[in-house]
Structure formats: C-alpha cells, structure tokens
C-alpha positions as CSV (number, residue, x, y, z in Angstrom):
1,X,-66.1,-5.4,-7.0
2,X,-64.1,-7.9,-6.1
3,X,-64.0,-11.8,-6.9
4,X,-61.9,-15.3,-7.2
5,X,-61.3,-18.2,-5.0
6,X,-60.9,-16.3,-1.2
7,X,-64.4,-14.2,-1.9
8,X,-66.2,-16.7,-3.3
9,X,-64.7,-19.3,0.0
10,X,-65.4,-16.4,2.3
11,X,-68.9,-16.0,1.2
12,X,-69.7,-19.8,1.5
13,X,-68.2,-20.4,5.0
14,X,-70.6,-17.0,6.2
15,X,-73.5,-18.9,4.5
16,X,-72.4,-22.5,5.7
17,X,-72.5,-20.5,9.5
18,X,-75.8,-18.8,8.9
19,X,-77.1,-22.1,7.6
20,X,-75.8,-23.7,11.1
21,X,-77.2,-20.7,13.3
22,X,-80.8,-21.2,11.2
23,X,-80.7,-25.1,11.7
24,X,-80.2,-24.5,15.7
25,X,-82.8,-22.2,16.0
26,X,-85.3,-24.2,14.2
27,X,-84.3,-27.0,15.9
28,X,-84.9,-25.5,19.1
29,X,-88.4,-24.6,18.2
30,X,-88.7,-28.4,17.2
31,X,-87.8,-29.7,20.1
32,X,-90.0,-27.1,22.2
33,X,-92.8,-28.5,20.5
34,X,-92.0,-32.5,21.3
35,X,-91.0,-31.7,24.7
36,X,-93.4,-29.3,25.6
37,X,-90.5,-27.3,27.6
38,X,-88.8,-24.1,26.8
39,X,-85.5,-25.4,29.4
40,X,-84.9,-29.4,27.9
41,X,-84.2,-27.8,24.4
42,X,-81.4,-26.0,25.7
43,X,-80.0,-28.9,27.6
44,X,-79.9,-30.5,24.3
45,X,-78.2,-27.5,22.4
46,X,-76.1,-27.1,25.3
47,X,-74.0,-30.0,23.3
48,X,-73.3,-27.8,20.4
49,X,-70.8,-25.5,21.4
50,X,-68.6,-28.6,23.0
51,X,-68.5,-30.6,20.4
52,X,-67.8,-27.8,17.9
53,X,-65.3,-26.8,20.0
54,X,-64.1,-30.5,20.3
55,X,-64.4,-30.5,16.1
56,X,-61.6,-27.5,16.1
57,X,-59.3,-28.2,18.6
58,X,-58.6,-31.4,16.3
59,X,-58.2,-29.7,13.5
60,X,-56.1,-27.1,14.9
61,X,-54.4,-30.2,16.3
62,X,-53.7,-31.6,13.2
63,X,-52.6,-28.4,11.6
64,X,-56.0,-28.0,9.5
65,X,-57.8,-24.7,8.8
66,X,-61.1,-24.3,9.1
67,X,-62.8,-23.5,5.7
68,X,-65.8,-24.8,3.9
69,X,-65.1,-28.8,4.3
70,X,-64.5,-27.9,7.9
71,X,-67.9,-26.6,8.0
72,X,-69.5,-29.0,6.4
73,X,-68.1,-31.6,8.9
74,X,-69.2,-29.9,11.7
75,X,-72.8,-29.2,10.7
76,X,-73.2,-33.3,9.9
77,X,-71.3,-33.8,13.1
78,X,-73.8,-31.8,15.0
79,X,-76.8,-33.4,12.8
80,X,-75.7,-36.8,14.0
81,X,-74.3,-36.3,17.4
82,X,-77.3,-34.0,18.3
83,X,-79.4,-36.8,17.6
84,X,-78.4,-39.0,20.9
85,X,-79.2,-36.7,23.1
86,X,-82.7,-35.6,22.1
87,X,-83.2,-39.6,22.4
88,X,-81.8,-39.7,25.5
89,X,-83.6,-36.8,27.1
90,X,-87.1,-38.6,25.4
91,X,-86.2,-41.6,27.5
92,X,-86.1,-39.8,30.5
93,X,-88.8,-37.8,30.1
94,X,-90.5,-40.5,29.4
95,X,-89.4,-42.9,32.2
96,X,-90.6,-39.6,34.2
97,X,-94.3,-39.6,33.0
98,X,-94.7,-43.4,33.8
99,X,-93.8,-42.4,37.9
100,X,-90.3,-43.1,38.0
101,X,-88.0,-40.8,40.1
102,X,-85.7,-38.4,38.7
103,X,-82.7,-40.5,38.8
104,X,-83.8,-43.8,38.6
105,X,-85.4,-42.2,35.2
106,X,-82.1,-41.2,34.2
107,X,-80.1,-43.9,35.2
108,X,-82.3,-46.1,33.3
109,X,-82.2,-43.9,30.5
110,X,-78.7,-44.1,30.1
111,X,-78.8,-47.6,30.5
112,X,-81.3,-48.1,27.7
113,X,-80.0,-45.2,25.3
114,X,-75.7,-46.4,26.2
115,X,-75.5,-49.3,23.3
116,X,-77.3,-47.1,20.4
117,X,-75.1,-44.1,21.1
118,X,-71.8,-45.7,21.4
119,X,-73.0,-48.0,18.1
120,X,-73.5,-44.3,16.0
121,X,-70.3,-42.9,17.5
122,X,-68.0,-46.2,16.4
123,X,-70.0,-46.4,13.0
124,X,-69.2,-42.7,12.4
125,X,-65.8,-43.0,13.6
126,X,-64.8,-46.2,12.0
127,X,-66.5,-44.9,8.7
128,X,-64.7,-41.4,8.7
129,X,-61.3,-42.9,9.1
130,X,-60.3,-43.7,5.8
131,X,-61.1,-40.5,4.7
132,X,-58.3,-39.3,7.9
133,X,-55.7,-42.0,6.3
134,X,-56.0,-42.8,2.6
135,X,-53.9,-41.3,0.1
136,X,-55.9,-40.7,-2.9
137,X,-56.3,-37.7,-4.8
138,X,-59.4,-36.0,-2.7
139,X,-57.5,-37.1,0.8
140,X,-56.4,-33.9,1.3
141,X,-59.4,-31.7,0.3
142,X,-61.9,-34.3,2.6
143,X,-59.4,-34.6,5.7
144,X,-61.1,-31.3,7.5
145,X,-64.0,-32.7,7.5
146,X,-62.6,-35.9,8.7
147,X,-61.2,-34.0,11.6
148,X,-64.2,-32.0,12.5
149,X,-65.8,-35.5,12.3
150,X,-63.9,-37.3,14.5
151,X,-63.1,-34.5,16.5
152,X,-66.8,-34.1,17.6
153,X,-67.7,-37.2,17.4
154,X,-65.7,-38.4,19.9
155,X,-66.5,-35.5,22.4
156,X,-70.1,-35.4,22.0
157,X,-70.1,-39.1,22.6
158,X,-68.8,-38.3,26.0
159,X,-71.2,-35.0,26.2
160,X,-74.3,-37.1,25.9
161,X,-73.2,-40.0,27.4
162,X,-72.3,-38.0,30.8
163,X,-73.0,-34.3,30.8
164,X,-76.4,-34.2,29.1
165,X,-77.9,-36.5,32.2
166,X,-75.8,-34.1,34.6
167,X,-77.3,-31.2,32.6
168,X,-81.1,-33.0,32.9
169,X,-80.3,-33.6,36.7
170,X,-79.2,-30.1,37.9
171,X,-82.4,-28.5,36.1
172,X,-84.8,-30.6,37.8
173,X,-83.5,-31.6,40.5
174,X,-83.9,-27.3,41.9
175,X,-87.7,-28.0,40.8
176,X,-87.9,-30.9,42.6
177,X,-86.5,-29.2,45.9
178,X,-89.5,-26.1,44.7
179,X,-92.2,-28.6,45.2
180,X,-90.9,-30.3,48.5
181,X,-90.4,-27.0,49.7
182,X,-94.4,-26.5,49.3
C-alpha cells in the first residue's frame, strides 16, 4: 500500500467531504422536524451550493488550492451562514401562523432579520481579514480557510437577504393560487 502526505491528504479531503454531506442530510431532517415541512428545509439548503461556489471562486481568484484548510473553511462557513436562513424562514413562518399575509410576512421577517444577518456577516468577515493579510508563520496555511470563509460569507449574506425570501415566496405563492382556485 502507498502512504505519505499526498495519500493522507486525499483521504482527509474525502472524509471532510463526507462529513459535509452527512451534516447536510442530518440538517435536512432536523429542519424538516422543526418546520414540519419537507420543502422549507430545501429552501434553506439551496443556499449551501451557492455559498460553496462563492467560497471556491474567491479561493480560485486568489490563486489558492482546494485543500484541507479550504474544506474546513467551507464547513465552518456553511454552519455560520445557514443559521441566518434558518432564522429568517422561522421568523416568516411565525408571522404567517399569526395571520400575516405571505408578502407582508416576508417583508416583516426580512426587516426583523436584516440587522442580525448583517452583524453576523460583518463580524465573521472582519475577524477573518487578519488571517488573509497577516504575515505570520501560519498564514500561508490559514489563507485558504480565510478565503473560503470570506467568499462564502459574502455571497451567503446576499443569498440570505434576497434569494431565501424569493424562493419562499415562489414556493408558497403557488400554494396560495391553488387554494384560491378551490
């Protein structure tokens, strides 16, 4: 059998990809139980591929590689940014349960969650910048993780603010039309 740094790195990369996949499946089931819906977790989880694309784009743009630190950055970014969407969908659901119309619930939920989403994004981005621009001994190792975090968080913030409410409206708009026809 072969061994060495490259083989060990490839094995760790596959294990981290498996961890990400298993965590997304578990998250889907937890969200399905919380929201009592099978479609709402999909709205939230649609954000992950978009955020990963943003993370990988920034890593590629800076000339970085996809390695173990990049995967760790993607996993951390996914965990942080998905919370914004979960809370936004939960806020909209609570407003709709209290009798607020669909569009008004989306607008009000968006207004209520705007400042917390911006605060989480800014705190995450500004706390990661020293890893990106520092010149210490471990910065070359931490730079891919910082790039993945910054790229994913930047795009993920806009996705949480605009795409998630739009997807929610699109799915439940269809249900409202079906109920009006009956």
